[in-house]
C-alpha positions in Angstrom: -39.9 -31.7 -11.7 -39.6 -32.0 -7.9 -38.3 -28.9 -6.1 -36.9 -29.7 -2.7 -37.5 -26.8 -0.3 -34.9 -28.1 2.2 -32.2 -28.0 -0.5 -33.1 -24.4 -1.5 -33.2 -23.2 2.1 -29.8 -24.8 2.6 -28.4 -23.1 -0.5 -29.9 -19.8 0.6 -28.4 -20.1 4.1 -25.0 -20.9 2.6 -25.2 -17.9 0.2 -26.1 -15.6 3.1 -23.4 -16.9 5.4 -20.8 -16.6 2.5 -21.8 -13.0 1.8 -21.8 -12.1 5.5 -18.3 -13.6 6.1 -17.0 -12.0 2.9 -18.2 -8.6 4.1 -16.7 -9.2 7.6 -13.4 -10.2 6.1 -13.3 -7.2 3.9 -14.1 -5.0 6.9 -11.4 -6.7 9.0 -8.8 -6.0 6.3 -9.9 -2.4 6.1 -9.6 -2.0 9.8 -6.2 -3.7 9.9 -5.0 -1.4 7.1 -6.2 1.6 9.1 -4.4 0.4 12.2 -1.1 -0.5 10.5 -0.8 2.2 7.8 0.5 5.7 8.8 -2.1 8.4 8.8 -0.3 10.7 6.4 3.0 9.4 5.0 3.8 12.8 3.4 3.4 15.0 6.5 6.4 17.0 7.9 8.6 14.8 10.1 8.5 15.4 13.9 11.4 15.9 16.3 14.9 16.1 14.9 14.1 14.2 11.7 14.7 15.8 8.4 12.6 15.5 5.3 15.0 14.7 2.4 13.5 16.7 -0.4 15.5 19.3 -2.2 17.1 20.4 -5.5 18.7 17.7 -7.6 22.2 18.6 -8.4 23.5 17.6 -11.8 27.1 16.6 -12.5 29.5 19.2 -13.7 29.7 19.5 -17.5 32.8 18.0 -19.0 33.5 15.7 -16.1 35.4 12.5 -16.5 33.9 9.0 -16.3 35.1 8.8 -12.7 33.4 12.0 -11.8 30.1 10.8 -13.4 30.3 7.5 -11.4 31.0 9.4 -8.2 28.0 11.7 -8.7 25.9 8.6 -9.5 26.8 6.9 -6.3 26.6 10.1 -4.2 23.2 11.3 -5.5 21.7 8.2 -7.1 21.3 9.8 -10.5 
């Protein structure tokens, strides 16, 4: 069996370049995510913004169907 050294060197160079480009692409994606994504999406808002977290109100007991629909559209429950 004849082993061509030129073929194996070509395959090795291809594999090394493929691995290097894959690592560079992954690093580029990580850098891009770091630039685009906010640092802390759960931090307190700045300026005059309000954080909309609070108690969830339940509809009054014994309400009509219309009252339940109104509560659903107002509070999203």
